[in-house]
C-alpha positions in Angstrom: -11.2 -18.3 15.1 -9.8 -21.3 12.3 -8.1 -20.8 9.3 -11.8 -21.8 7.5 -13.6 -18.9 9.3 -11.2 -16.7 7.1 -12.6 -16.3 4.1 -16.0 -15.9 5.4 -15.0 -12.6 7.9 -12.2 -11.1 5.4 -13.3 -10.3 1.7 -10.7 -8.7 -0.1 -12.8 -8.4 -4.3 -9.6 -7.8 -7.1 -10.6 -7.1 -10.4 -11.0 -10.0 -13.1 -10.0 -7.9 -16.1 -7.6 -4.8 -17.2 -5.0 -3.4 -15.9 -6.0 -3.4 -12.1 -6.5 -7.1 -12.7 -5.7 -9.0 -9.6 -5.8 -5.9 -7.4 -8.5 -4.4 -5.9 -9.4 -1.5 -7.2 -10.4 0.6 -5.0 -7.4 0.4 -2.7 -5.0 0.5 -5.9 -7.0 3.8 -7.3 -7.7 5.6 -4.5 -3.7 5.4 -3.6 -2.8 6.0 -7.1 -4.7 9.6 -7.2 -3.4 10.6 -3.7 -0.2 10.1 -4.6 -1.0 11.6 -8.3 -2.8 14.8 -6.5 0.2 15.5 -4.4 2.7 15.3 -7.2 0.9 17.5 -9.6 0.7 20.1 -6.6 4.4 19.7 -5.7 5.3 20.5 -9.3 3.4 23.5 -9.6 3.5 25.2 -6.6 7.0 26.4 -6.2 6.7 27.2 -2.1 6.0 23.0 -1.9 9.0 22.1 -0.3 9.4 24.8 2.4 5.0 23.8 3.0 5.8 20.7 4.1 8.9 21.6 6.3 6.2 23.5 7.8 3.5 21.2 8.3 6.2 19.0 9.0 6.8 21.1 12.5 3.9 21.4 13.3 3.2 18.0 13.4 6.3 17.2 15.1 4.7 19.7 18.1 1.2 18.1 18.4 2.2 14.3 17.5 5.5 14.3 18.9 5.1 12.7 22.2 2.6 10.2 20.2 5.7 9.2 18.5 8.1 8.1 21.3 5.0 6.8 23.5 3.4 4.2 20.8 6.9 3.1 19.5 8.0 2.0 23.2 4.1 0.5 23.2 5.3 -1.7 20.0 8.6 -2.9 21.4 7.2 -4.0 25.3 4.6 -6.1 23.1 7.0 -7.6 20.9 9.0 -8.3 24.0 6.1 -9.7 26.1 4.7 -11.9 22.9 8.6 -13.0 22.9 9.0 -13.9 26.8 5.6 -15.4 27.7 5.6 -19.2 27.3 2.1 -19.8 25.7 3.0 -17.0 23.1 6.7 -17.4 22.4 5.6 -21.4 21.6 3.6 -19.9 18.6 4.4 -20.8 15.6 3.8 -18.9 12.4 1.9 -21.5 10.8 0.9 -25.1 10.8 3.0 -27.9 13.3 4.8 -28.9 10.5 5.4 -26.3 8.5 9.3 -25.5 8.0 11.2 -22.3 7.1 11.9 -21.6 3.3 14.7 -20.0 3.9 18.2 -20.8 5.6 19.0 -18.6 9.0 21.8 -16.9 6.9 19.6 -15.9 3.7 16.4 -14.7 6.3 18.6 -12.6 7.7 19.9 -11.4 5.1 17.1 -10.2 3.6 15.0 -8.8 6.9 18.9 -6.9 7.8 19.1 -5.9 4.1 15.5 -5.0 3.7 14.6 -3.0 6.8 18.5 -1.2 7.2 20.6 -1.8 4.9 20.8 1.7 3.3 20.7 3.4 6.8 23.6 1.5 7.7 25.9 2.9 5.0 25.0 6.1 5.0 24.6 7.0 9.1 27.5 4.1 10.2 29.7 6.9 10.3 27.0 10.0 10.4 25.5 9.0 13.3 28.1 8.2 15.6 30.5 11.3 14.4 27.0 13.9 14.7 26.0 12.6 17.8 30.0 13.2 18.7 29.5 16.3 18.4 26.7 17.1 19.5 23.8 14.9 21.6 21.5 15.5 24.6 24.4 14.9 27.3 26.4 17.8 25.5 23.3 20.2 25.2 22.6 19.4 29.2 26.6 20.0 29.4 27.0 16.2 31.1 29.7 15.9 28.3 31.9 18.3 25.6 31.4 17.9 21.9 34.2 16.7 20.1 35.6 15.2 23.0 36.7 11.9 24.6 34.1 12.3 27.4 31.8 12.3 24.3 32.2 9.3 22.9 29.7 7.0 25.0 26.8 9.2 24.6 27.3 9.3 21.3 27.1 5.5 20.9 24.3 5.2 23.5 22.5 8.0 21.7 22.8 6.1 17.9 21.9 2.7 19.3 18.2 4.2 20.4 17.6 5.0 17.3 19.3 1.7 16.0 18.7 -0.6 18.9 15.6 -2.8 19.8 12.9 -0.2 18.9 13.0 0.4 15.3 13.3 -3.3 15.2 10.3 -3.6 17.9 8.2 -1.3 14.9 8.9 -3.8 11.9 8.3 -7.1 14.2 5.3 -6.0 15.5 3.8 -5.6 11.8 5.7 -8.4 11.0 4.6 -11.1 13.8 0.3 -9.9 13.2 0.6 -10.2 9.7 2.6 -14.1 9.9 0.5 -14.4 12.4 -3.0 -14.0 10.8 -1.9 -15.2 7.2 -0.1 -18.2 8.7 -1.9 -19.5 11.5 -6.1 -17.8 11.0 -6.1 -18.0 7.0 -6.5 -14.6 5.9 -4.4 -13.3 3.2 -1.2 -11.4 3.9 -1.8 -8.1 3.9 -2.5 -5.0 6.6 -6.1 -5.4 7.1 -6.3 -8.6 8.5 -4.3 -8.0 11.5 -7.7 -5.9 13.0 -9.7 -8.4 12.3 -10.4 -9.3 16.0 -11.0 -5.8 16.2 -13.5 -5.2 13.5 -13.9 -8.4 12.0 -16.5 -8.4 8.6 -16.2 -4.4 8.6 -12.6 -4.7 7.1 -13.8 -5.8 4.0 -15.4 -2.7 3.1 -14.3 1.1 3.3 -12.7 0.7 6.9 -10.1 -2.1 5.2 -10.0 0.1 2.0 -8.5 3.4 3.9 -6.4 0.4 6.0 -4.7 -0.9 3.5 -4.2 2.4 1.1 -2.5 4.2 4.4 0.0 1.3 4.2 0.3 2.1 0.9 1.3 6.0 1.2 3.2 5.2 4.0 5.7 2.7 2.3 5.7 5.0 -0.8 7.0 8.2 1.3 9.0 6.1 3.7 11.1 4.2 0.9 10.8 7.0 -0.5 13.2 9.0 1.9 15.0 6.0 2.1 16.2 5.7 -1.4 16.8 8.8 -2.3 19.1 9.3 1.1 20.9 6.4 -0.6 20.6 7.5 -3.6 23.2 10.9 -2.9 25.2 8.6 -1.0 25.7 7.0 -4.3 26.7 10.1 -6.4 28.9 11.5 -3.7 30.5 7.5 -4.4 30.7 8.2 -7.9 32.5 11.6 -7.4 34.7 10.1 -5.2 35.6 7.6 -8.0 35.7 9.8 -10.8 35.9 13.4 -9.1 33.7 13.7 -12.4 32.3 17.5 -12.7 28.7 16.6 -14.0 28.1 15.2 -10.4 29.5 18.3 -8.1 30.5 21.2 -10.4 33.1 22.9 -9.0 32.5 25.7 -5.8 30.1 23.2 -5.5 29.5 21.0 -1.5 26.2 18.2 -3.1 25.3 16.6 -6.1 23.4 18.6 -8.0 19.6 17.0 -8.7 20.5 15.6 -12.8 23.2 14.1 -11.1 20.7 12.6 -8.7 18.3 11.7 -10.8 20.4 9.9 -13.1 21.2 7.2 -10.3 17.4 7.4 -9.1 17.2 6.0 -12.7 20.0 3.6 -12.5 18.4 2.3 -8.9 14.7 1.8 -10.2 15.5 0.2 -13.9 17.0 -2.4 -11.3 15.1 -2.3 -9.1 11.8 -3.0 -10.9 13.7 -6.1 -12.7 14.7 -7.7 -9.5 11.0 -7.5 -8.6 9.7 -9.0 -11.4 12.1 -12.6 -10.4 10.4 -12.5 -7.2 11.7 -13.0 -3.5 13.2 -16.4 -4.3 15.2 -16.0 -7.1 16.6 -11.8 -7.8 15.8 -10.6 -4.0 17.4 -13.3 -2.4 20.9 -13.8 -4.7 20.9 -9.3 -4.0 20.2 -9.8 -0.2 23.1 -12.9 0.0 25.4 -11.0 -2.0 25.1 -7.1 0.3 25.2 -9.5 3.8 28.9 -10.9 1.8 30.0 -7.8 0.4 28.8 -5.9 4.5 30.8 -8.6 5.7 34.1 -8.2 3.7 33.9 -4.0 4.2 33.9 -4.8 7.7 36.9 -6.9 7.9 38.4 -4.1 6.3 37.3 -1.9 9.6 38.6 -4.7 11.9 41.9 -5.2 10.0 43.2 -1.6 9.6 41.9 -1.1 13.3 44.8 -3.7 13.9 47.7 -2.0 12.8 45.9 1.9 13.6 45.2 0.8 17.3 41.1 1.0 16.3 40.0 -1.7 16.2 40.2 -2.0 20.5 38.7 1.3 20.7 35.5 -0.3 18.6 35.7 -3.6 21.0 35.9 -1.3 24.0 32.9 0.6 22.7 30.9 -2.2 21.7 30.5 -3.3 24.8 30.2 0.4 26.5 27.2 0.8 24.2 25.4 -2.1 24.8 25.9 -1.7 28.9 24.7 1.8 28.5 22.0 1.4 25.9 20.4 -1.3 27.9 21.0 0.7 31.1 19.7 4.3 29.1 16.6 2.4 26.4 14.2 3.4 29.5 14.1 7.2 30.5 15.6 7.8 26.7 12.3 6.1 25.2 9.9 7.8 27.4 11.7 11.3 27.9 9.9 14.4 25.8 11.8 17.4 25.9 8.8 20.3 25.2 10.3 23.9 24.1 8.2 25.5 26.9 10.0 22.8 29.6 12.5 23.8 32.4 15.4 21.9 31.6 18.4 23.1 33.0 22.0 22.3 32.0 25.1 22.5 34.1 25.6 25.7 34.0 22.0 27.4 34.9 20.9 27.8 31.9 17.7 26.6 30.0 18.6 24.3 27.3 14.3 22.9 26.8 14.5 24.3 23.5 18.2 22.8 22.1 16.4 19.3 23.4 13.2 20.0 21.6 14.7 20.6 18.2 16.9 17.7 18.9 14.3 14.8 19.6 12.6 16.3 16.7 15.1 16.0 14.4 16.6 12.9 15.1 14.3 10.8 17.3 10.7 11.1 16.1 12.0 11.8 12.2 13.7 8.4 13.4 10.8 6.6 14.7 8.2 8.5 12.0 10.7 7.0 9.3 10.6 3.4 11.0 6.9 3.6 10.9 6.8 4.6 7.7 8.8 1.6 6.8 7.5 -0.6 8.8 4.2 -1.4 6.4 7.4 -2.6 4.0 9.5 -4.1 5.7 6.5 -6.0 8.8 5.0 -7.6 5.5 8.6 -8.6 3.4 9.7 -10.3 7.2 6.3 -11.9 7.0 6.7 -13.3 3.8 9.9 -14.5 4.4 9.4 -16.3 8.0 6.7 -19.1 7.8 7.3 -21.9 10.0 9.8 -19.6 12.8 8.2 -19.7 16.3 7.4 -16.1 17.4 10.3 -16.7 20.1 12.7 -17.4 17.1 10.8 -14.4 15.2 11.6 -11.2 17.2 15.1 -12.8 18.0 15.5 -12.9 15.1 14.0 -9.8 13.6 15.2 -7.6 17.0 17.7 -8.7 18.8 20.5 -9.9 16.0 20.0 -7.4 14.1 20.4 -4.6 16.6 23.8 -6.0 17.7 24.6 -6.1 14.0 23.8 -2.7 13.4 26.2 -1.9 16.9 29.1 -3.8 14.7 28.3 -1.4 12.0 28.3 1.3 14.1 31.3 0.3 16.7 33.9 -0.9 13.1 32.8 2.4 10.3 31.9 5.2 12.8 34.2 4.3 15.9 37.0 4.1 13.4 35.9 7.7 12.0 36.2 8.7 16.1 39.1 7.6 16.6 40.6 9.8 13.5 39.3 12.2 14.3 40.8 12.3 18.2 43.8 10.6 17.8 44.4 10.1 13.6 45.3 12.4 10.5 41.4 14.1 9.9 41.8 16.7 11.7 37.9 17.2 11.1 38.1 16.3 7.9 35.3 13.2 8.8 32.9 15.5 10.8 33.1 18.5 8.0 32.1 16.6 5.2 28.4 15.9 4.4 26.3 13.4 5.9 26.3 10.9 3.0 29.9 11.3 2.4 31.5 11.2 5.6 31.9 6.9 4.8 34.3 8.1 1.6 35.7 10.0 3.4 36.6 8.3 6.2 37.9 6.0 3.8 39.9 8.4 1.6 42.0 9.5 5.7 42.3 5.5 6.5 44.1 4.9 2.5 44.7 8.6 1.7 42.4 9.9 -0.9 43.0 9.0 -4.5 45.2 6.1 -4.2 44.3 2.9 -5.5 43.4 1.2 -2.7 41.1 4.1 -1.6 39.1 4.0 -5.0 38.9 0.4 -4.9 37.0 0.6 -1.4 35.2 3.6 -2.7 34.2 1.0 -5.3 33.2 -1.7 -3.0 31.2 0.5 -1.3 29.3 1.8 -3.8 28.7 -2.3 -5.2 27.2 -2.9 -2.0 25.5 0.8 -1.6 23.4 -0.9 -5.1 22.6 -3.8 -3.4 21.1 -2.3 -0.5 18.9 0.2 -2.4 17.7 -2.9 -5.4 16.9 -4.9 -2.3 14.6 -2.3 -0.7 13.0 -0.8 -3.5 12.5 -3.9 -4.9 11.5 -5.7 -1.9 9.0 -2.3 -1.2 7.5 -2.7 -4.9 6.6 -6.4 -4.4 5.0 -5.3 -0.8 3.0 -2.7 -2.8 1.6 -5.4 -4.9 0.9 -7.3 -2.5 -1.2 -5.0 -0.3 -2.8 -4.1 -3.4 -3.7 -7.0 -4.7 -6.1 -7.9 -1.2 -2.7 -10.1 0.0 -2.0 -12.2 -3.0 2.2 -12.7 -2.6 2.4 -15.0 -5.4 0.9 -13.8 -8.5 2.7 -10.7 -10.1 2.5 -8.6 -13.3 4.8 -7.2 -14.9 2.8 -4.3 -15.8 1.9 -3.9 -11.9 5.7 -4.1 -11.0 6.4 -1.6 -13.4 4.0 0.8 -12.6 4.6 1.0 -8.9 8.2 1.3 -9.9 7.1 4.6 -12.2 5.4 5.7 -9.5 7.8 5.4 -6.3 10.5 6.8 -9.2 7.8 9.7 -9.4 7.5 10.8 -5.7 11.5 10.6 -5.3 12.3 12.6 -8.3 9.5 15.1 -7.9 10.3 16.3 -4.3 14.2 16.2 -4.9 13.6 19.0 -7.4 10.8 20.4 -5.0 12.6 20.9 -2.2 15.4 17.7 -1.8 16.1 15.3 0.9 14.0 17.8 3.2 11.2 17.9 1.3 11.2 14.2 1.4 11.8 14.1 4.8 8.7 15.9 5.3 6.2 14.1 3.1 7.7 10.9 5.1 6.6 12.6 8.3 3.1 13.1 7.3 3.0 10.2 5.9 3.6 8.2 8.5 1.5 8.9 11.1 -1.7 7.7 10.1 -0.7 4.3 10.0 1.2 4.9 13.5 -2.6 4.6 14.5 -3.2 1.6 12.5 -0.1 -0.4 14.0 -1.4 0.2 17.2 -4.3 -1.1 16.8 -2.2 -4.3 14.8 -0.6 -5.0 18.4 -3.7 -5.0 20.2 -5.6 -7.3 17.6 -2.7 -9.5 18.0 -2.0 -9.4 21.7 -6.2 -9.9 22.2 -6.1 -13.4 19.6 -3.5 -14.7 21.2 -4.4 -14.5 25.0 -8.0 -15.9 23.5 -6.6 -18.3 22.4 -4.3 -19.3 25.7 
């Protein structure tokens, strides 16, 4: 199939006038109607939050195994395409195409869009949680909150932030980049299925594919931003002590404070999205990468004086060893509540393992899949001129190792403070979104000028990550809805998608908080998980035929 054939195989009509000018009206309007109906239900049904959580539980029971196996399939496909010589050398673009961005800017944008917000929330939160509880603890192989559980804590953390999530992003990015730059198709989701469905993708089938991608993006990015907004509110309270954020007697930010922080982020994101990838998003990505290195440098310097640095470095390399050794079993094991897993004391712990897997691994795989249209399209947008092997190394291996640096330095410092320092349970006992700030308070003494200054740096970094994620998502939604047009931007569309994203987050926060957003994300990710599996098959089919 040549680039000349592509327009004949895939025609995506866009409106010529009116509000939807430049967009495929069927895709855009259908996505808007579905989201609007969902929001109306959430507003008027007082039990919306509970209903969503109930649906989430049922979905986990039915499709939990699917999420486990399909994400492993995505990862293996990416590794195969990178390692096989004939496919690894294939360039995303023409032979003479050069990369648009430097390696530093390219990596900064990929990391910031893919996992930036999650790193600030979970860099301390996840290792600390698994230091308390993880499958090894449940099975009696390690003791929670003890020294023999540090290695399992990092091993299970790396499962969720290592190769698998980047394999999910990578397969979507590869498919979109390859069919756009090598085959001449528009930069949209449906184009990646052309070897399987051909001209049918110009009609309803293709519309359904793109609509599922938009819904997944809105729910996935919505949950991520909501998580970051809560941490933003905790940060402001840590700096100012303002009672309008967390009133006396309360442990979490009130709804008004969360909506205020959400408004700040979405306004900044919309302005950045209007400026485009080459200006606002690139500048913010470089800024947050610089601030990220500063924060990591702080933890490293602190570690030199406290002894935590040696602890962190040791567990960085041990985590790689443990993760590589255990990734096959961690990636393919499914725990069912009615199974028969017995711990060292002879107790049946199947139910506890199933609950853990549903609340962590299955949640993460759905989260990354829901994020994949956004991150994958964005990776494709900024990766023209890179080979498949270079893309996989840049979009999978390097970010995985960078994530582990965060966990080893930030999370390692928190665990070290709990084991050998003055934390005395204060980090473990705080809210997930507040644990990074509590770690700073323990290290530098709460209320000190140094602690306040570092809290300000973290809040600024968090804002840049949130804005980068949100404005990139807005541009990606516009690109999908416009049939793959990644260059023309209508301000009204950027503003509208920004407002719609804000409405989803705000309404679900009011309806059931983060639990409601989490449930909506898990439900929204399911249809797109099947699309991504077909995209992987489609890419392999085309590359093998070519080879």
